[in-house]
Structures are given as structure tokens and as C-alpha cells.
C-alpha positions as CSV (number, residue, x, y, z in Angstrom):
1,X,-0.1,-0.1,0.2
2,X,1.1,3.7,-0.8
3,X,0.1,6.5,1.3
4,X,-2.7,8.4,-0.5
5,X,-4.4,5.8,-2.6
6,X,-7.3,4.3,-2.6
7,X,-7.7,0.7,-2.0
8,X,-10.4,-2.5,-1.8
9,X,-8.9,-4.5,0.4
10,X,-9.9,-8.2,1.9
11,X,-7.9,-9.5,5.0
12,X,-8.1,-11.9,7.9
13,X,-9.4,-10.9,11.3
14,X,-9.0,-14.2,13.0
15,X,-8.6,-17.8,12.1
16,X,-11.4,-18.4,10.1
17,X,-12.7,-14.5,9.7
18,X,-12.3,-12.6,6.6
19,X,-13.3,-9.0,6.3
20,X,-13.5,-6.6,3.3
21,X,-13.2,-2.7,3.4
22,X,-14.1,-0.9,0.1
23,X,-12.7,2.7,-0.7
24,X,-10.1,3.0,2.2
25,X,-7.0,5.4,2.0
26,X,-3.9,4.4,3.2
27,X,-3.0,7.5,5.7
28,X,-0.2,5.8,7.7
29,X,2.3,2.8,6.9
30,X,4.5,1.1,9.7
31,X,6.8,-2.0,9.8
32,X,4.0,-4.2,10.6
33,X,0.6,-2.6,9.6
34,X,-1.0,-0.1,7.8
35,X,-3.4,2.5,9.0
36,X,-6.5,3.3,6.7
37,X,-9.5,5.9,6.6
38,X,-13.0,4.8,5.5
39,X,-15.1,7.0,3.4
40,X,-17.3,8.2,6.8
41,X,-13.5,9.4,8.7
42,X,-13.1,6.5,10.8
43,X,-9.8,4.6,10.8
44,X,-8.5,1.2,10.8
45,X,-5.4,-0.7,11.4
46,X,-4.6,-3.8,8.9
47,X,-1.5,-5.9,9.7
48,X,0.4,-6.3,6.4
49,X,0.5,-10.2,6.9
50,X,-3.2,-10.3,7.1
51,X,-3.8,-9.2,3.7
52,X,-5.1,-11.6,1.4
53,X,-6.5,-9.3,-1.7
54,X,-5.4,-5.7,-2.4
55,X,-6.7,-3.6,-5.3
56,X,-6.3,0.1,-5.9
57,X,-9.0,2.2,-7.6
58,X,-8.7,4.6,-9.8
59,X,-10.5,7.8,-9.0
């Protein structure tokens, strides 16, 4: 992920759980995770090793 680019992300949150985030913008990158911002302004932390699929959106 690159800072400032909008993505659709599929990632694991537990042993059997998969979650999807659509149209989230990467706002911070660390060694182990990314901080993304949703359209409504809330943020979420996504670990790098939990990402299954990552698709950038052209806007």
C-alpha cells in the first residue's frame, strides 16, 4: 500500500474470519501494519501479513 491511494482490501481478522474494506485510503504505514481511513472518516489498523487481496482504485 502507498500513502494517499484508495484501495479495496480483503484481509483476515481471526483464524476463520475474512473482512472486506472498500474505498479506504492509506494514511499511515509502519513496519507491521497500515492505518486506513474509511469514507465516513473512521480509521482502522490492518496488519501487513493478514492482507489476502489488495486492489487499487483509480479515482
